[in-house]
N, C-alpha and C positions, 0 to 999 in steps of 0.2 A: 535583538529587537528592542528590548527594554531600554538599553543605553541609547540606541539610535533615536527612538521617539522622545525619550527624556531630553536628549540633546537638542532635538527640534524645538521642544517647548522652551528650553532655556534661550535658544537663539531668537525665537519670536519675542519673548519677554524682553531680552536685551535690546532688540530692534525697537520695541515700543518705548523703552526707556530712552534710547537715543533720540527717537522722535520727540519725546517730551522735553529732552534737553534743548533741542533746537527750538521748540515752541516757547520755552522759557525766555528766550532772548527776543522773541517776536510778538508774544501775546501776553495777556494778563493772567492773574491767578485763576480766573474762571476756566481757562483752558489748561495751563500747565499744572494747575493744582491736581488735576486728575492723575498726573504722573505719580504723585505721592500715594494715591489710593491704589494704583495698579499692583505694585509689589505686595501691599498689605492684603489685598483680595486674593492674590496668588498664594501667599503664605497661609491664609486661612482655608482656602478652597481645596488645594491639592492634598494636604494632610487629612482634611475632612472627607475628601473623596476616597482616599485609601481606607479610611475607617468604615465608610458605608459599604465598600466592596470587599471587606476583609474576609468574609466567610466563603461564599461560593462564587463570587463574581470577580475574583482578583484578575482574571485574564482580560477584563475590560478596562483596567485602570489606564493603560497606555492610550487606548483610543479616546477615552473620555478626558484624559489630561490634555491631549492634543486638541480635543474639542473645546476645552477652556480657552486655550490660546486663540483658536479661531473665533470663538465668541467675543473675545476682547477686540480682535481685529474688526469683526462685524459691528461691534458697538461703536468703535471709533469711526468706521465708515458711516454708520447711522448718524453720528454726531456731525460729521462733515456735511452730509446731505441736509440735515436739519439746519445747519448754520449757513451754508453757502447756497444750496439750491433753493431752499424755502425761506432764506433770510431770517431764520429764527421765528417765523410767523407760524406758530403751532401751539397746540395745547401744552406742550412741554414748557414753553416760555411762561405760560400762566401759572403752572404748577411751581416752577422755579421761583418766580417773583413772589408769590404768596408764601411758599415754603421758606424763602430766605428771611422773610419777616419773622416767622416763627423761630427759625434757627438763631437769628440775631438776639431775640428775646431770651432764649435758653442760654446762649453763651455769655450774655451780659448779666445773667442772674435775675432778670425781671420776671421770668416765668420758669417753672420747674420743667424738667424733662417729661415728667408724668403728664403735664398738661399738653405736651406736644404729641403724645402718642396718638396713633390714628384711630381714635374712638369716635368715628363719625361715619357718614354714608356718602357714597358716590364721590363727587368732587371734593367734598370735605375730607374724606378718607385719604385720597391721593395727595391732597395738599399737606395734610398733617404727616403722612408718611414721608413726603419729600422734606418737610421741615425736620423730621427726626434724623433723616439721612444727612442733611446739610449741617445739622448740629455737630456731627462727628467729622465730616469731610471738610467743613468750611465752605465758603461761597464759591464753589467750583462747579460749573455746569458739566464739564467733562467727567469730573469725579462722580457726580450724581448719575450720569448716564452709565458709567462703568458699574456702579453699585446695582442699578436696576438691571443692567445686562447680566450681572451675576445672579440676580433673582431668576431671570429667564433661563440661565444655564442650569441652575439647580432644579428648576422645574423639569427640564428635559432629562436630567440625571435620574430624578425620582421616577419619571415615566419609564425609563429604560429598566431600572431596578424592578419596578412593579411588573412589567411585562415578562422579564426574564424569570421571575419567580412564580408567575401565575400561568404561563403558557408552556406546556411541555413541548419539547422538540423545536422550540423557537430558534431561529438563526440569530443568536444573541449578538455576535460581533457585527453582523450586517445591520441589525437594528440600531446598535449603538452608533455605527458609522452614519447611518441615515439621519439619526437625530442630531448628530454633530455637524453634518455636511449639508443638509438640506438648506438651501438659501433662505427659504421662508422662516425657518427656525433660527438661523444664524443672524438674520438681519432685522426682522420686524419686532420681535419681543425683546428689543435691546435698548429702547429709549426710555427716558424719564416719562413715565405714564402708567396707564392701566394694564396694558397687555403683559408686561414683564411680571407684575405682581400676580395677575390672574393665572399666568402660566405656572408660576411657583406653586400657587394654591392647587391648581389642577394636578400637578405632579404629586403633591402630598396627599390630595384626595384619592388619586388613583392608587397610591401605595397603600393607603388605608383599606380601600376596596379589595386590593389583592390579598392583603392579610386576612380579611374576613372570609373571602372566598376560599383561601387555602387553609382556613382555621389555624393560622399561625398568629398566636396572641391576638385573637379577634377583639378583645376589649381595647387593646392599644390601637388596633386598626380602626375601631369605631371612633375612638378619640381623635385620631388623625383626620378621619373623614369629616367629623362634625366641625372641628376647628377650621379645616381647609374650606369646607362648604360655606362656613360663616365668612371666611375671608373673601371668597368669590362673591357671595351675596351682598357683602358690604359695598362692593363696587358695581356689580351687575347682577341683579337678583334673577333676571330671566336666564342667565347662564348657569347660575346655581341650580335652578329647577331642571335644566337640561341634564346636567351631570348627575344629580340625585336620581332623576328618572331612569337614566341609563343604569345606574348602580342597582336600583330597585328591581329592574327587570333581570339583571344578572343574579341577584340574590334569590329571586323566585325560581329561576332556572336551576340554580344550584341545589335548591331544596327538592324540586320535582324530579330532576334527572340525575342527581348525584346524592342519593339518600344514604350512601355508605359512610363508614367512618367509625369512630368510637361509639360506645353505648350512649354516653352523655350527649354526643353530637346528634345521634339519631333521635334521641328523645325530645329534641326541640330546640337545641342551641341555635342552629341556623334559622329556624322559624322565629325565634326571638329577635335576632338581628334583622331579619326581613321585616318584621313588624315595626321595629324601631326605625328602619330606613323609610318605610311607607309613611310612618307618622311624621318624620322630618320632612319628607317630600310634601306631605299635605300642608304642613305649616309654611314651608317655603312657597308653595303654590298659592296659599291664601295671601301671604304677604305680597307675592308678585301680582296677584289679581288686584289688590288694593293699589299697588304702585302703578300698574298699567291702566287702572280705572276700567276694568273689563265689564263692570256692571253699568257703564255709561250707556244710556239708551240712545245716544247720538251716534254710536259706532259699534262695530262688531269686534270680535277678537283680533282678526288680522289687521284691521285698520288701526286699532288702538296700539297693537304691538308695533306696527310699522311706524306710528307716530313716536312711540317711545324710542325705537332704534334711531330714528332721525334726530330726536332730541339728544341722544347720546353721541351723535356724530357731528353736532353743530360746530364743535371746535376741533378741526382736524387739518393737518397739512396736506392731506391727500384728497381733498375734495375736488369736484369738478369733472371727474371721469365717470359721468353718469351713463346709464343704459336703461333700457326698458325691461324690468324683470318679468318672469313668467307668472301669469296669473295663477293663484292657488285657490280661487273660489271653487273650482271644480276639483274634487279629490282625485279624479283621474289624472290630473296634471302633476300631482305631488311627486311621483317617482322622477319624472323628467326635471321638475324644479329642483329637487334635491341633488340630482346628478349635476346639473349645470351650476348650482351654487357651489358645490365642492370642486368643480373642475374649471371654473371660470378664472382667468381668461384662457381661451385656446387661440391658436394663430389667427383665426378669422375674427376674433374679438379685439385684436390689437389695433389701437387707435393712436399710439405714440410710442416714444422710446421707453417711457416709464412702465408700460405694460408688456414690453417685448420679452424681458427676462422672466417674469412670472408665467407668460404663455409658454415659453420654452420649458420651464420647469414642470408645468402641468402636463405638457405633451410627453416629456420623458417619463413622467410617472405613469401615464396611461399606456405608453409603449411597454414599460416594465411589467405592468399588470397583464397585458396581453401575452407577452413572452412567458411569463410565469403562470399561464392559465391553469396549470395543474394545482396551483395553490388555491385558486377559486373553486376548482372542482372538489377539493377537500375541505372547503370552508365550513360546510355544514357539520361535518364530523368534528373538525377542530373546535368550532364554537360549542358543540354539544359537550365535548370533553373539557373545555376550558371556558367557564362562564365569563372570565375576564375579556375574552374576545367578543362575547355578546355585549358586554358593557361598552367596549370601544365602538362596535358597529352601531348600536342603538344611539349612543351619544352623538356620533358623527351624522347619522340620519336625522336626528332631531335638530341638530345644529343646522343642517342644510335646509330643513323645512322652515325653521324659525326665521332664518336669514334669507329665505327665498324671495321675500318681498322687498328686500333692500336693494336699491338701484344705484349704488355708488361703487364702482369697480375698485378704486384705490383702497377705500376703507374695508370693503369686503375681503380683499386679499390680506389686509392686515389682521382682520378678525379671524380669518380662516387659519392663521398660524396657531391659534389656540387648539385646533384639532388636527394639525398636520401630523403629529406623532401617532395619532390613531389611524390616519389614512395610510402612512407608510408601513404600519404594522402588517398590512395585507401582504407586502412584499417579503416578509420574513417568516411567514407561517409554514408549517410542513406541507409538502406536496402530497397530492392524492397518489396512491400507488399506481404504477403503470400497468398495462395489460399483462405483461409477463409476470409482474409481481402478484397480480390478482390470480393468475393461473397457478402460480407456485403455492399461494396460500390455500387455494381450493383443491388442486389436483396433485400437488407434489412435483417431484422432478420431471416426471414424464409429461405432465401438463405444461411445465415450463419449456421443455424441448419443443412441444407442438406449437406453443405460443411464439417461440423464437423462430421456428420455421415459417409460421404464417406471417410474422413481421418481415422476414427476409423476402418472401415472395411478394409482399405488398411494396 
């Protein structure tokens, strides 16, 4: 199996190099320069992947290695759509043009690499990050796309590692496959822009949360969470608040429902980290309130948040697919609004070819959830035993609520890729015990025989 999957990775990479050789004769360095970046990214990522999985997750290397090749294919497809379908009219063009100026200054010696580091906020952060990348790759759009696609890939890898180490009895191989094969994760966080960077930070943040919840070098986990939360907040402060809030709920649950462990841990270690997380959440919430102008007497929270989200989406290649969102003025509408935000589009929402594939993907996800209904039956017990599941659920629900007032389908699908790994986690959780298993646990072998006879009569 190892040789077969490794051979597949080599074949895919060779095919990509062949494609690059063809492009070299037909296009400029902006395109074929990405060919030079591809093998370098592979030589860095695959050994690093083996090192990350070296202890207890070696069996996932082949799956995630194939996932890297698929991610590179998805990134090239994303670049093709960006160039041919949208005519390069997108926010990636703006980042590339501004970043090229910074990179040219670094390569000519007019400015230092330190001055190009992304020490800014929002657009300035992404522009400087692009400039730093281009300083190494040269002025190649495809190369920049591949680097950012690698950011997104590593975000998915860290999410897989975090879940595998924080959720007992998780279907680890299935979860890795879903994170590698889900079209939303393969395609959307693959372009030069915000999503790939944010997904990388989400993966690191989740890995830090998992370490704290497992009490596995919690100090290092806290450092990862703080750095990654800062990386998210530098681009989208409201997203940072969502993830920190989800982590804070999980920390509190870990203290209240899982008080066991070493003496030092019981005496207040988790309480300390929970207090730190709540403090960080409060700071981020304050910054977010100032950023969103929630104290403005001319509007309420939802209207100001909606305005901020619309400002964030003013430069997008997926605009135009608008719909009327569900009103969240009445809290009774919140559950339905969250559900529709996380499951839009469905087949009856399709308005064109661009929304057909996302609708098919969402429909297949819901069908898989229904087929695996016993996983939902056991969700309460699983979440109680694994606070990381609570973190994922709370984060996904908060994301659905915050984005419920957003009325652009294309951008909503793209943003939802940031929590797609949390959604497919439900498909990989342990199932609730069957009736026969419950009888066996309660009454022993005789009870099992009676349960089997009752099931056969039914």
